[in-house]
PDB file with one MODEL, atoms N, CA, C and O in Angstrom:
MODEL        1
ATOM      1  N   MET A   1     -17.654   0.059   0.595  1.00  0.00           N
ATOM      2  CA  MET A   1     -16.446  -0.744   0.542  1.00  0.00           C
ATOM      3  C   MET A   1     -15.245   0.161   0.832  1.00  0.00           C
ATOM      4  O   MET A   1     -15.186   1.301   0.371  1.00  0.00           O
ATOM      5  N   TRP A   2     -14.308  -0.357   1.589  1.00  0.00           N
ATOM      6  CA  TRP A   2     -13.071   0.350   1.922  1.00  0.00           C
ATOM      7  C   TRP A   2     -11.887  -0.413   1.350  1.00  0.00           C
ATOM      8  O   TRP A   2     -11.954  -1.623   1.137  1.00  0.00           O
ATOM      9  N   TYR A   3     -10.812   0.307   1.107  1.00  0.00           N
ATOM     10  CA  TYR A   3      -9.628  -0.289   0.490  1.00  0.00           C
ATOM     11  C   TYR A   3      -8.353   0.122   1.219  1.00  0.00           C
ATOM     12  O   TYR A   3      -8.226   1.239   1.720  1.00  0.00           O
ATOM     13  N   MET A   4      -7.424  -0.811   1.259  1.00  0.00           N
ATOM     14  CA  MET A   4      -6.045  -0.529   1.613  1.00  0.00           C
ATOM     15  C   MET A   4      -5.319  -0.601   0.283  1.00  0.00           C
ATOM     16  O   MET A   4      -5.572  -1.506  -0.512  1.00  0.00           O
ATOM     17  N   TYR A   5      -4.408   0.352   0.027  1.00  0.00           N
ATOM     18  CA  TYR A   5      -3.751   0.369  -1.266  1.00  0.00           C
ATOM     19  C   TYR A   5      -2.263   0.664  -1.111  1.00  0.00           C
ATOM     20  O   TYR A   5      -1.820   1.245  -0.120  1.00  0.00           O
ATOM     21  N   ILE A   6      -1.509   0.245  -2.118  1.00  0.00           N
ATOM     22  CA  ILE A   6      -0.080   0.525  -2.173  1.00  0.00           C
ATOM     23  C   ILE A   6       0.202   1.230  -3.498  1.00  0.00           C
ATOM     24  O   ILE A   6      -0.153   0.745  -4.572  1.00  0.00           O
ATOM     25  N   LEU A   7       0.849   2.382  -3.389  1.00  0.00           N
ATOM     26  CA  LEU A   7       1.261   3.145  -4.562  1.00  0.00           C
ATOM     27  C   LEU A   7       2.774   3.063  -4.705  1.00  0.00           C
ATOM     28  O   LEU A   7       3.498   2.929  -3.719  1.00  0.00           O
ATOM     29  N   LYS A   8       3.235   3.145  -5.932  1.00  0.00           N
ATOM     30  CA  LYS A   8       4.665   3.288  -6.188  1.00  0.00           C
ATOM     31  C   LYS A   8       4.889   4.717  -6.673  1.00  0.00           C
ATOM     32  O   LYS A   8       4.272   5.166  -7.639  1.00  0.00           O
ATOM     33  N   CYS A   9       5.780   5.418  -5.986  1.00  0.00           N
ATOM     34  CA  CYS A   9       6.082   6.803  -6.319  1.00  0.00           C
ATOM     35  C   CYS A   9       7.180   6.866  -7.371  1.00  0.00           C
ATOM     36  O   CYS A   9       7.825   5.859  -7.666  1.00  0.00           O
ATOM     37  N   SER A  10       7.392   8.051  -7.935  1.00  0.00           N
ATOM     38  CA  SER A  10       8.381   8.222  -9.000  1.00  0.00           C
ATOM     39  C   SER A  10       9.803   7.904  -8.542  1.00  0.00           C
ATOM     40  O   SER A  10      10.654   7.578  -9.369  1.00  0.00           O
ATOM     41  N   ASP A  11      10.073   7.994  -7.238  1.00  0.00           N
ATOM     42  CA  ASP A  11      11.403   7.661  -6.716  1.00  0.00           C
ATOM     43  C   ASP A  11      11.497   6.192  -6.297  1.00  0.00           C
ATOM     44  O   ASP A  11      12.462   5.791  -5.646  1.00  0.00           O
ATOM     45  N   SER A  12      10.499   5.395  -6.671  1.00  0.00           N
ATOM     46  CA  SER A  12      10.386   3.962  -6.383  1.00  0.00           C
ATOM     47  C   SER A  12      10.020   3.646  -4.938  1.00  0.00           C
ATOM     48  O   SER A  12       9.996   2.477  -4.554  1.00  0.00           O
ATOM     49  N   SER A  13       9.738   4.656  -4.138  1.00  0.00           N
ATOM     50  CA  SER A  13       9.264   4.396  -2.772  1.00  0.00           C
ATOM     51  C   SER A  13       7.793   3.965  -2.829  1.00  0.00           C
ATOM     52  O   SER A  13       7.094   4.212  -3.812  1.00  0.00           O
ATOM     53  N   PHE A  14       7.351   3.325  -1.765  1.00  0.00           N
ATOM     54  CA  PHE A  14       5.955   2.911  -1.656  1.00  0.00           C
ATOM     55  C   PHE A  14       5.215   3.851  -0.721  1.00  0.00           C
ATOM     56  O   PHE A  14       5.777   4.371   0.243  1.00  0.00           O
ATOM     57  N   TYR A  15       3.940   4.057  -1.030  1.00  0.00           N
ATOM     58  CA  TYR A  15       3.034   4.783  -0.141  1.00  0.00           C
ATOM     59  C   TYR A  15       1.855   3.862   0.109  1.00  0.00           C
ATOM     60  O   TYR A  15       1.278   3.307  -0.826  1.00  0.00           O
ATOM     61  N   ILE A  16       1.500   3.704   1.376  1.00  0.00           N
ATOM     62  CA  ILE A  16       0.397   2.823   1.746  1.00  0.00           C
ATOM     63  C   ILE A  16      -0.681   3.661   2.414  1.00  0.00           C
ATOM     64  O   ILE A  16      -0.400   4.454   3.312  1.00  0.00           O
ATOM     65  N   GLY A  17      -1.907   3.477   1.971  1.00  0.00           N
ATOM     66  CA  GLY A  17      -3.010   4.248   2.529  1.00  0.00           C
ATOM     67  C   GLY A  17      -4.305   3.470   2.501  1.00  0.00           C
ATOM     68  O   GLY A  17      -4.336   2.286   2.167  1.00  0.00           O
ATOM     69  N   HIS A  18      -5.383   4.165   2.862  1.00  0.00           N
ATOM     70  CA  HIS A  18      -6.718   3.559   2.808  1.00  0.00           C
ATOM     71  C   HIS A  18      -7.715   4.601   2.313  1.00  0.00           C
ATOM     72  O   HIS A  18      -7.508   5.804   2.470  1.00  0.00           O
ATOM     73  N   THR A  19      -8.780   4.127   1.723  1.00  0.00           N
ATOM     74  CA  THR A  19      -9.803   5.017   1.169  1.00  0.00           C
ATOM     75  C   THR A  19     -11.078   4.228   0.897  1.00  0.00           C
ATOM     76  O   THR A  19     -11.074   2.997   0.901  1.00  0.00           O
ATOM     77  N   ASN A  20     -12.153   4.945   0.663  1.00  0.00           N
ATOM     78  CA  ASN A  20     -13.388   4.286   0.216  1.00  0.00           C
ATOM     79  C   ASN A  20     -13.659   4.561  -1.263  1.00  0.00           C
ATOM     80  O   ASN A  20     -14.703   4.181  -1.794  1.00  0.00           O
ATOM     81  N   ASN A  21     -12.693   5.235  -1.930  1.00  0.00           N
ATOM     82  CA  ASN A  21     -12.831   5.514  -3.359  1.00  0.00           C
ATOM     83  C   ASN A  21     -11.430   5.524  -3.984  1.00  0.00           C
ATOM     84  O   ASN A  21     -10.754   6.552  -3.998  1.00  0.00           O
ATOM     85  N   ILE A  22     -11.018   4.392  -4.487  1.00  0.00           N
ATOM     86  CA  ILE A  22      -9.661   4.234  -5.027  1.00  0.00           C
ATOM     87  C   ILE A  22      -9.375   5.229  -6.151  1.00  0.00           C
ATOM     88  O   ILE A  22      -8.349   5.909  -6.120  1.00  0.00           O
ATOM     89  N   GLN A  23     -10.249   5.326  -7.127  1.00  0.00           N
ATOM     90  CA  GLN A  23      -9.979   6.185  -8.280  1.00  0.00           C
ATOM     91  C   GLN A  23      -9.867   7.646  -7.875  1.00  0.00           C
ATOM     92  O   GLN A  23      -8.970   8.349  -8.342  1.00  0.00           O
ATOM     93  N   GLU A  24     -10.760   8.110  -7.016  1.00  0.00           N
ATOM     94  CA  GLU A  24     -10.723   9.502  -6.571  1.00  0.00           C
ATOM     95  C   GLU A  24      -9.452   9.765  -5.774  1.00  0.00           C
ATOM     96  O   GLU A  24      -8.832  10.819  -5.917  1.00  0.00           O
ATOM     97  N   ARG A  25      -9.065   8.812  -4.938  1.00  0.00           N
ATOM     98  CA  ARG A  25      -7.857   8.982  -4.121  1.00  0.00           C
ATOM     99  C   ARG A  25      -6.600   9.004  -4.992  1.00  0.00           C
ATOM    100  O   ARG A  25      -5.696   9.804  -4.753  1.00  0.00           O
ATOM    101  N   LEU A  26      -6.539   8.140  -5.990  1.00  0.00           N
ATOM    102  CA  LEU A  26      -5.401   8.120  -6.911  1.00  0.00           C
ATOM    103  C   LEU A  26      -5.304   9.451  -7.671  1.00  0.00           C
ATOM    104  O   LEU A  26      -4.211   9.988  -7.855  1.00  0.00           O
ATOM    105  N   THR A  27      -6.434   9.967  -8.102  1.00  0.00           N
ATOM    106  CA  THR A  27      -6.472  11.265  -8.781  1.00  0.00           C
ATOM    107  C   THR A  27      -5.968  12.369  -7.853  1.00  0.00           C
ATOM    108  O   THR A  27      -5.206  13.238  -8.276  1.00  0.00           O
ATOM    109  N   ARG A  28      -6.393  12.338  -6.588  1.00  0.00           N
ATOM    110  CA  ARG A  28      -5.932  13.338  -5.611  1.00  0.00           C
ATOM    111  C   ARG A  28      -4.424  13.238  -5.412  1.00  0.00           C
ATOM    112  O   ARG A  28      -3.728  14.253  -5.387  1.00  0.00           O
ATOM    113  N   HIS A  29      -3.922  12.014  -5.270  1.00  0.00           N
ATOM    114  CA  HIS A  29      -2.475  11.850  -5.103  1.00  0.00           C
ATOM    115  C   HIS A  29      -1.733  12.428  -6.311  1.00  0.00           C
ATOM    116  O   HIS A  29      -0.772  13.179  -6.142  1.00  0.00           O
ATOM    117  N   ASN A  30      -2.163  12.092  -7.509  1.00  0.00           N
ATOM    118  CA  ASN A  30      -1.446  12.533  -8.710  1.00  0.00           C
ATOM    119  C   ASN A  30      -1.619  14.020  -9.017  1.00  0.00           C
ATOM    120  O   ASN A  30      -0.880  14.573  -9.831  1.00  0.00           O
ATOM    121  N   SER A  31      -2.577  14.661  -8.380  1.00  0.00           N
ATOM    122  CA  SER A  31      -2.729  16.109  -8.549  1.00  0.00           C
ATOM    123  C   SER A  31      -1.960  16.865  -7.468  1.00  0.00           C
ATOM    124  O   SER A  31      -1.969  18.095  -7.443  1.00  0.00           O
ATOM    125  N   GLY A  32      -1.289  16.121  -6.565  1.00  0.00           N
ATOM    126  CA  GLY A  32      -0.513  16.748  -5.502  1.00  0.00           C
ATOM    127  C   GLY A  32      -1.313  17.084  -4.272  1.00  0.00           C
ATOM    128  O   GLY A  32      -0.809  17.753  -3.371  1.00  0.00           O
ATOM    129  N   ARG A  33      -2.567  16.628  -4.213  1.00  0.00           N
ATOM    130  CA  ARG A  33      -3.437  16.938  -3.082  1.00  0.00           C
ATOM    131  C   ARG A  33      -3.719  15.731  -2.194  1.00  0.00           C
ATOM    132  O   ARG A  33      -4.621  15.777  -1.357  1.00  0.00           O
ATOM    133  N   GLY A  34      -2.946  14.635  -2.368  1.00  0.00           N
ATOM    134  CA  GLY A  34      -3.224  13.414  -1.617  1.00  0.00           C
ATOM    135  C   GLY A  34      -2.513  13.332  -0.287  1.00  0.00           C
ATOM    136  O   GLY A  34      -3.156  13.166   0.749  1.00  0.00           O
ATOM    137  N   ALA A  35      -1.201  13.446  -0.298  1.00  0.00           N
ATOM    138  CA  ALA A  35      -0.376  13.374   0.903  1.00  0.00           C
ATOM    139  C   ALA A  35       0.937  14.076   0.592  1.00  0.00           C
ATOM    140  O   ALA A  35       1.352  14.137  -0.566  1.00  0.00           O
ATOM    141  N   LYS A  36       1.591  14.608   1.621  1.00  0.00           N
ATOM    142  CA  LYS A  36       2.868  15.299   1.408  1.00  0.00           C
ATOM    143  C   LYS A  36       3.887  14.370   0.765  1.00  0.00           C
ATOM    144  O   LYS A  36       4.640  14.778  -0.119  1.00  0.00           O
ATOM    145  N   TRP A  37       3.907  13.110   1.216  1.00  0.00           N
ATOM    146  CA  TRP A  37       4.873  12.147   0.689  1.00  0.00           C
ATOM    147  C   TRP A  37       4.714  11.983  -0.825  1.00  0.00           C
ATOM    148  O   TRP A  37       5.688  12.076  -1.571  1.00  0.00           O
ATOM    149  N   THR A  38       3.498  11.743  -1.263  1.00  0.00           N
ATOM    150  CA  THR A  38       3.279  11.507  -2.688  1.00  0.00           C
ATOM    151  C   THR A  38       3.393  12.791  -3.496  1.00  0.00           C
ATOM    152  O   THR A  38       3.822  12.750  -4.650  1.00  0.00           O
ATOM    153  N   ALA A  39       3.022  13.925  -2.924  1.00  0.00           N
ATOM    154  CA  ALA A  39       3.082  15.198  -3.647  1.00  0.00           C
ATOM    155  C   ALA A  39       4.505  15.524  -4.073  1.00  0.00           C
ATOM    156  O   ALA A  39       4.715  16.166  -5.102  1.00  0.00           O
ATOM    157  N   ALA A  40       5.472  15.089  -3.296  1.00  0.00           N
ATOM    158  CA  ALA A  40       6.877  15.346  -3.613  1.00  0.00           C
ATOM    159  C   ALA A  40       7.482  14.263  -4.506  1.00  0.00           C
ATOM    160  O   ALA A  40       8.660  14.336  -4.858  1.00  0.00           O
ATOM    161  N   ARG A  41       6.671  13.247  -4.876  1.00  0.00           N
ATOM    162  CA  ARG A  41       7.199  12.098  -5.624  1.00  0.00           C
ATOM    163  C   ARG A  41       6.259  11.698  -6.767  1.00  0.00           C
ATOM    164  O   ARG A  41       6.004  10.513  -6.984  1.00  0.00           O
ATOM    165  N   LEU A  42       5.756  12.678  -7.482  1.00  0.00           N
ATOM    166  CA  LEU A  42       4.809  12.408  -8.563  1.00  0.00           C
ATOM    167  C   LEU A  42       5.525  11.994  -9.838  1.00  0.00           C
ATOM    168  O   LEU A  42       6.676  12.375 -10.051  1.00  0.00           O
ATOM    169  N   PRO A  43       4.867  11.228 -10.681  1.00  0.00           N
ATOM    170  CA  PRO A  43       3.535  10.640 -10.492  1.00  0.00           C
ATOM    171  C   PRO A  43       3.615   9.360  -9.655  1.00  0.00           C
ATOM    172  O   PRO A  43       4.687   8.803  -9.420  1.00  0.00           O
ATOM    173  N   VAL A  44       2.429   8.922  -9.218  1.00  0.00           N
ATOM    174  CA  VAL A  44       2.321   7.667  -8.479  1.00  0.00           C
ATOM    175  C   VAL A  44       1.462   6.697  -9.273  1.00  0.00           C
ATOM    176  O   VAL A  44       0.598   7.102 -10.052  1.00  0.00           O
ATOM    177  N   ASN A  45       1.712   5.403  -9.064  1.00  0.00           N
ATOM    178  CA  ASN A  45       0.942   4.361  -9.736  1.00  0.00           C
ATOM    179  C   ASN A  45       0.405   3.382  -8.709  1.00  0.00           C
ATOM    180  O   ASN A  45       1.099   3.007  -7.764  1.00  0.00           O
ATOM    181  N   LEU A  46      -0.824   2.979  -8.904  1.00  0.00           N
ATOM    182  CA  LEU A  46      -1.434   1.984  -8.028  1.00  0.00           C
ATOM    183  C   LEU A  46      -0.857   0.605  -8.363  1.00  0.00           C
ATOM    184  O   LEU A  46      -0.944   0.139  -9.499  1.00  0.00           O
ATOM    185  N   LEU A  47      -0.268  -0.033  -7.349  1.00  0.00           N
ATOM    186  CA  LEU A  47       0.316  -1.359  -7.545  1.00  0.00           C
ATOM    187  C   LEU A  47      -0.538  -2.471  -6.967  1.00  0.00           C
ATOM    188  O   LEU A  47      -0.529  -3.595  -7.468  1.00  0.00           O
ATOM    189  N   TYR A  48      -1.285  -2.152  -5.899  1.00  0.00           N
ATOM    190  CA  TYR A  48      -1.962  -3.214  -5.163  1.00  0.00           C
ATOM    191  C   TYR A  48      -3.115  -2.617  -4.359  1.00  0.00           C
ATOM    192  O   TYR A  48      -3.043  -1.474  -3.908  1.00  0.00           O
ATOM    193  N   LYS A  49      -4.176  -3.402  -4.186  1.00  0.00           N
ATOM    194  CA  LYS A  49      -5.279  -2.992  -3.317  1.00  0.00           C
ATOM    195  C   LYS A  49      -5.954  -4.219  -2.743  1.00  0.00           C
ATOM    196  O   LYS A  49      -5.965  -5.289  -3.352  1.00  0.00           O
ATOM    197  N   GLU A  50      -6.514  -4.044  -1.568  1.00  0.00           N
ATOM    198  CA  GLU A  50      -7.344  -5.061  -0.917  1.00  0.00           C
ATOM    199  C   GLU A  50      -8.624  -4.364  -0.478  1.00  0.00           C
ATOM    200  O   GLU A  50      -8.591  -3.194  -0.098  1.00  0.00           O
ATOM    201  N   SER A  51      -9.747  -5.066  -0.527  1.00  0.00           N
ATOM    202  CA  SER A  51     -11.016  -4.465  -0.127  1.00  0.00           C
ATOM    203  C   SER A  51     -11.470  -4.995   1.233  1.00  0.00           C
ATOM    204  O   SER A  51     -11.177  -6.128   1.615  1.00  0.00           O
ATOM    205  N   PHE A  52     -12.197  -4.128   1.950  1.00  0.00           N
ATOM    206  CA  PHE A  52     -12.689  -4.429   3.293  1.00  0.00           C
ATOM    207  C   PHE A  52     -14.091  -3.869   3.454  1.00  0.00           C
ATOM    208  O   PHE A  52     -14.474  -2.912   2.781  1.00  0.00           O
ATOM    209  N   ILE A  53     -14.836  -4.466   4.336  1.00  0.00           N
ATOM    210  CA  ILE A  53     -16.192  -3.988   4.598  1.00  0.00           C
ATOM    211  C   ILE A  53     -16.168  -2.734   5.457  1.00  0.00           C
ATOM    212  O   ILE A  53     -16.995  -1.841   5.269  1.00  0.00           O
ATOM    213  N   SER A  54     -15.229  -2.653   6.401  1.00  0.00           N
ATOM    214  CA  SER A  54     -15.198  -1.499   7.300  1.00  0.00           C
ATOM    215  C   SER A  54     -13.917  -0.683   7.151  1.00  0.00           C
ATOM    216  O   SER A  54     -12.869  -1.197   6.759  1.00  0.00           O
ATOM    217  N   GLU A  55     -14.033   0.593   7.472  1.00  0.00           N
ATOM    218  CA  GLU A  55     -12.850   1.460   7.464  1.00  0.00           C
ATOM    219  C   GLU A  55     -11.836   0.971   8.495  1.00  0.00           C
ATOM    220  O   GLU A  55     -10.630   0.991   8.250  1.00  0.00           O
ATOM    221  N   GLN A  56     -12.326   0.542   9.626  1.00  0.00           N
ATOM    222  CA  GLN A  56     -11.440   0.066  10.694  1.00  0.00           C
ATOM    223  C   GLN A  56     -10.562  -1.095  10.212  1.00  0.00           C
ATOM    224  O   GLN A  56      -9.372  -1.142  10.522  1.00  0.00           O
ATOM    225  N   ASP A  57     -11.137  -2.015   9.468  1.00  0.00           N
ATOM    226  CA  ASP A  57     -10.361  -3.151   8.955  1.00  0.00           C
ATOM    227  C   ASP A  57      -9.315  -2.698   7.927  1.00  0.00           C
ATOM    228  O   ASP A  57      -8.206  -3.232   7.891  1.00  0.00           O
ATOM    229  N   SER A  58      -9.672  -1.715   7.096  1.00  0.00           N
ATOM    230  CA  SER A  58      -8.701  -1.226   6.102  1.00  0.00           C
ATOM    231  C   SER A  58      -7.545  -0.503   6.793  1.00  0.00           C
ATOM    232  O   SER A  58      -6.400  -0.614   6.356  1.00  0.00           O
ATOM    233  N   ILE A  59      -7.830   0.226   7.855  1.00  0.00           N
ATOM    234  CA  ILE A  59      -6.782   0.913   8.614  1.00  0.00           C
ATOM    235  C   ILE A  59      -5.880  -0.097   9.318  1.00  0.00           C
ATOM    236  O   ILE A  59      -4.659   0.060   9.346  1.00  0.00           O
ATOM    237  N   LYS A  60      -6.486  -1.119   9.877  1.00  0.00           N
ATOM    238  CA  LYS A  60      -5.711  -2.164  10.559  1.00  0.00           C
ATOM    239  C   LYS A  60      -4.719  -2.810   9.592  1.00  0.00           C
ATOM    240  O   LYS A  60      -3.559  -3.025   9.943  1.00  0.00           O
ATOM    241  N   ARG A  61      -5.170  -3.117   8.383  1.00  0.00           N
ATOM    242  CA  ARG A  61      -4.301  -3.734   7.381  1.00  0.00           C
ATOM    243  C   ARG A  61      -3.223  -2.747   6.917  1.00  0.00           C
ATOM    244  O   ARG A  61      -2.066  -3.128   6.738  1.00  0.00           O
ATOM    245  N   GLU A  62      -3.602  -1.495   6.726  1.00  0.00           N
ATOM    246  CA  GLU A  62      -2.640  -0.463   6.338  1.00  0.00           C
ATOM    247  C   GLU A  62      -1.506  -0.392   7.364  1.00  0.00           C
ATOM    248  O   GLU A  62      -0.333  -0.399   6.992  1.00  0.00           O
ATOM    249  N   LEU A  63      -1.846  -0.325   8.634  1.00  0.00           N
ATOM    250  CA  LEU A  63      -0.838  -0.224   9.689  1.00  0.00           C
ATOM    251  C   LEU A  63       0.033  -1.470   9.747  1.00  0.00           C
ATOM    252  O   LEU A  63       1.232  -1.382  10.014  1.00  0.00           O
ATOM    253  N   GLN A  64      -0.564  -2.629   9.500  1.00  0.00           N
ATOM    254  CA  GLN A  64       0.197  -3.875   9.494  1.00  0.00           C
ATOM    255  C   GLN A  64       1.255  -3.845   8.387  1.00  0.00           C
ATOM    256  O   GLN A  64       2.423  -4.144   8.633  1.00  0.00           O
ATOM    257  N   ILE A  65       0.849  -3.489   7.187  1.00  0.00           N
ATOM    258  CA  ILE A  65       1.757  -3.533   6.041  1.00  0.00           C
ATOM    259  C   ILE A  65       2.825  -2.442   6.126  1.00  0.00           C
ATOM    260  O   ILE A  65       3.941  -2.642   5.646  1.00  0.00           O
ATOM    261  N   LYS A  66       2.507  -1.300   6.724  1.00  0.00           N
ATOM    262  CA  LYS A  66       3.504  -0.237   6.880  1.00  0.00           C
ATOM    263  C   LYS A  66       4.709  -0.708   7.688  1.00  0.00           C
ATOM    264  O   LYS A  66       5.805  -0.171   7.526  1.00  0.00           O
ATOM    265  N   LYS A  67       4.527  -1.690   8.545  1.00  0.00           N
ATOM    266  CA  LYS A  67       5.618  -2.217   9.374  1.00  0.00           C
ATOM    267  C   LYS A  67       6.491  -3.220   8.631  1.00  0.00           C
ATOM    268  O   LYS A  67       7.572  -3.568   9.106  1.00  0.00           O
ATOM    269  N   TRP A  68       6.043  -3.680   7.487  1.00  0.00           N
ATOM    270  CA  TRP A  68       6.764  -4.716   6.743  1.00  0.00           C
ATOM    271  C   TRP A  68       7.989  -4.157   6.042  1.00  0.00           C
ATOM    272  O   TRP A  68       8.081  -2.960   5.770  1.00  0.00           O
ATOM    273  N   SER A  69       8.930  -5.052   5.755  1.00  0.00           N
ATOM    274  CA  SER A  69      10.109  -4.692   4.960  1.00  0.00           C
ATOM    275  C   SER A  69       9.681  -4.451   3.512  1.00  0.00           C
ATOM    276  O   SER A  69       8.595  -4.857   3.098  1.00  0.00           O
ATOM    277  N   ARG A  70      10.539  -3.794   2.761  1.00  0.00           N
ATOM    278  CA  ARG A  70      10.263  -3.571   1.342  1.00  0.00           C
ATOM    279  C   ARG A  70      10.122  -4.907   0.612  1.00  0.00           C
ATOM    280  O   ARG A  70       9.243  -5.065  -0.235  1.00  0.00           O
ATOM    281  N   ASN A  71      10.997  -5.877   0.944  1.00  0.00           N
ATOM    282  CA  ASN A  71      10.925  -7.189   0.291  1.00  0.00           C
ATOM    283  C   ASN A  71       9.580  -7.866   0.528  1.00  0.00           C
ATOM    284  O   ASN A  71       9.012  -8.476  -0.378  1.00  0.00           O
ATOM    285  N   LYS A  72       9.085  -7.754   1.738  1.00  0.00           N
ATOM    286  CA  LYS A  72       7.802  -8.376   2.063  1.00  0.00           C
ATOM    287  C   LYS A  72       6.656  -7.674   1.321  1.00  0.00           C
ATOM    288  O   LYS A  72       5.734  -8.328   0.833  1.00  0.00           O
ATOM    289  N   LYS A  73       6.722  -6.350   1.243  1.00  0.00           N
ATOM    290  CA  LYS A  73       5.704  -5.591   0.494  1.00  0.00           C
ATOM    291  C   LYS A  73       5.730  -5.992  -0.980  1.00  0.00           C
ATOM    292  O   LYS A  73       4.680  -6.172  -1.597  1.00  0.00           O
ATOM    293  N   GLU A  74       6.927  -6.129  -1.541  1.00  0.00           N
ATOM    294  CA  GLU A  74       7.048  -6.525  -2.947  1.00  0.00           C
ATOM    295  C   GLU A  74       6.495  -7.924  -3.179  1.00  0.00           C
ATOM    296  O   GLU A  74       5.872  -8.179  -4.210  1.00  0.00           O
ATOM    297  N   ALA A  75       6.714  -8.833  -2.235  1.00  0.00           N
ATOM    298  CA  ALA A  75       6.171 -10.186  -2.362  1.00  0.00           C
ATOM    299  C   ALA A  75       4.642 -10.138  -2.386  1.00  0.00           C
ATOM    300  O   ALA A  75       4.012 -10.843  -3.174  1.00  0.00           O
ATOM    301  N   LEU A  76       4.048  -9.313  -1.528  1.00  0.00           N
ATOM    302  CA  LEU A  76       2.590  -9.157  -1.512  1.00  0.00           C
ATOM    303  C   LEU A  76       2.099  -8.595  -2.841  1.00  0.00           C
ATOM    304  O   LEU A  76       1.162  -9.126  -3.437  1.00  0.00           O
ATOM    305  N   ILE A  77       2.729  -7.528  -3.302  1.00  0.00           N
ATOM    306  CA  ILE A  77       2.344  -6.886  -4.565  1.00  0.00           C
ATOM    307  C   ILE A  77       2.410  -7.875  -5.722  1.00  0.00           C
ATOM    308  O   ILE A  77       1.539  -7.888  -6.591  1.00  0.00           O
ATOM    309  N   ASN A  78       3.453  -8.705  -5.724  1.00  0.00           N
ATOM    310  CA  ASN A  78       3.660  -9.668  -6.809  1.00  0.00           C
ATOM    311  C   ASN A  78       2.875 -10.957  -6.642  1.00  0.00           C
ATOM    312  O   ASN A  78       2.922 -11.829  -7.510  1.00  0.00           O
ATOM    313  N   GLY A  79       2.155 -11.087  -5.541  1.00  0.00           N
ATOM    314  CA  GLY A  79       1.383 -12.303  -5.307  1.00  0.00           C
ATOM    315  C   GLY A  79       2.261 -13.513  -5.046  1.00  0.00           C
ATOM    316  O   GLY A  79       1.841 -14.647  -5.278  1.00  0.00           O
ATOM    317  N   ASP A  80       3.476 -13.283  -4.566  1.00  0.00           N
ATOM    318  CA  ASP A  80       4.427 -14.353  -4.276  1.00  0.00           C
ATOM    319  C   ASP A  80       4.249 -14.783  -2.821  1.00  0.00           C
ATOM    320  O   ASP A  80       5.001 -14.373  -1.937  1.00  0.00           O
ATOM    321  N   PHE A  81       3.240 -15.615  -2.597  1.00  0.00           N
ATOM    322  CA  PHE A  81       2.880 -15.989  -1.235  1.00  0.00           C
ATOM    323  C   PHE A  81       3.901 -16.920  -0.592  1.00  0.00           C
ATOM    324  O   PHE A  81       4.014 -16.964   0.633  1.00  0.00           O
ATOM    325  N   LYS A  82       4.639 -17.657  -1.399  1.00  0.00           N
ATOM    326  CA  LYS A  82       5.708 -18.495  -0.861  1.00  0.00           C
ATOM    327  C   LYS A  82       6.805 -17.604  -0.269  1.00  0.00           C
ATOM    328  O   LYS A  82       7.272 -17.844   0.844  1.00  0.00           O
ATOM    329  N   LYS A  83       7.208 -16.586  -1.014  1.00  0.00           N
ATOM    330  CA  LYS A  83       8.228 -15.653  -0.522  1.00  0.00           C
ATOM    331  C   LYS A  83       7.691 -14.860   0.669  1.00  0.00           C
ATOM    332  O   LYS A  83       8.411 -14.619   1.637  1.00  0.00           O
ATOM    333  N   LEU A  84       6.444 -14.463   0.591  1.00  0.00           N
ATOM    334  CA  LEU A  84       5.826 -13.706   1.675  1.00  0.00           C
ATOM    335  C   LEU A  84       5.881 -14.507   2.971  1.00  0.00           C
ATOM    336  O   LEU A  84       6.223 -13.978   4.029  1.00  0.00           O
ATOM    337  N   LYS A  85       5.544 -15.770   2.874  1.00  0.00           N
ATOM    338  CA  LYS A  85       5.577 -16.643   4.053  1.00  0.00           C
ATOM    339  C   LYS A  85       6.988 -16.795   4.584  1.00  0.00           C
ATOM    340  O   LYS A  85       7.201 -16.787   5.796  1.00  0.00           O
ATOM    341  N   SER A  86       7.963 -16.934   3.680  1.00  0.00           N
ATOM    342  CA  SER A  86       9.350 -17.110   4.107  1.00  0.00           C
ATOM    343  C   SER A  86       9.902 -15.849   4.765  1.00  0.00           C
ATOM    344  O   SER A  86      10.858 -15.934   5.536  1.00  0.00           O
ATOM    345  N   LEU A  87       9.326 -14.683   4.483  1.00  0.00           N
ATOM    346  CA  LEU A  87       9.773 -13.432   5.061  1.00  0.00           C
ATOM    347  C   LEU A  87       9.074 -13.077   6.373  1.00  0.00           C
ATOM    348  O   LEU A  87       9.399 -12.071   7.003  1.00  0.00           O
ATOM    349  N   SER A  88       8.116 -13.904   6.778  1.00  0.00           N
ATOM    350  CA  SER A  88       7.395 -13.610   8.016  1.00  0.00           C
ATOM    351  C   SER A  88       8.317 -13.791   9.214  1.00  0.00           C
ATOM    352  O   SER A  88       9.246 -14.598   9.164  1.00  0.00           O
ATOM    353  N   LYS A  89       8.071 -13.050  10.286  1.00  0.00           N
ATOM    354  CA  LYS A  89       8.923 -13.075  11.463  1.00  0.00           C
ATOM    355  C   LYS A  89       9.003 -14.452  12.104  1.00  0.00           C
ATOM    356  O   LYS A  89      10.049 -14.822  12.638  1.00  0.00           O
ATOM    357  N   ARG A  90       7.942 -15.198  12.061  1.00  0.00           N
ATOM    358  CA  ARG A  90       7.979 -16.514  12.709  1.00  0.00           C
ATOM    359  C   ARG A  90       8.919 -17.479  11.975  1.00  0.00           C
ATOM    360  O   ARG A  90       9.343 -18.494  12.528  1.00  0.00           O
ATOM    361  N   HIS A  91       9.231 -17.145  10.733  1.00  0.00           N
ATOM    362  CA  HIS A  91      10.184 -17.962   9.976  1.00  0.00           C
ATOM    363  C   HIS A  91      11.585 -17.389  10.010  1.00  0.00           C
ATOM    364  O   HIS A  91      12.541 -18.049   9.600  1.00  0.00           O
ATOM    365  N   HIS A  92      11.714 -16.150  10.503  1.00  0.00           N
ATOM    366  CA  HIS A  92      13.012 -15.484  10.611  1.00  0.00           C
ATOM    367  C   HIS A  92      13.178 -14.932  12.017  1.00  0.00           C
ATOM    368  O   HIS A  92      12.947 -13.742  12.235  1.00  0.00           O
ATOM    369  N   PRO A  93      13.570 -15.756  12.973  1.00  0.00           N
ATOM    370  CA  PRO A  93      13.706 -15.266  14.362  1.00  0.00           C
ATOM    371  C   PRO A  93      14.800 -14.227  14.498  1.00  0.00           C
ATOM    372  O   PRO A  93      15.039 -13.721  15.594  1.00  0.00           O
TER     373      PRO A  93
ENDMDL
END
């Protein structure tokens, strides 16, 4: 199983990544060995994850969400699908 995940850093920024082991990856991030971005913004907390059968699908979703606005990411994290839909580009030309 593969995962796309969203972390919240100590400076309130988001980090989006993918992994096949959420707990191990979170431990790596919080030990400063995960990514340069998170290493400079410790500690980090897992806010959201989605599971996928393939690594390719988790990467595709990661890249999609990285392009989103902060408001749209927050709507996803909060499960606010009405707000998420209203923030989509087809609803905001």
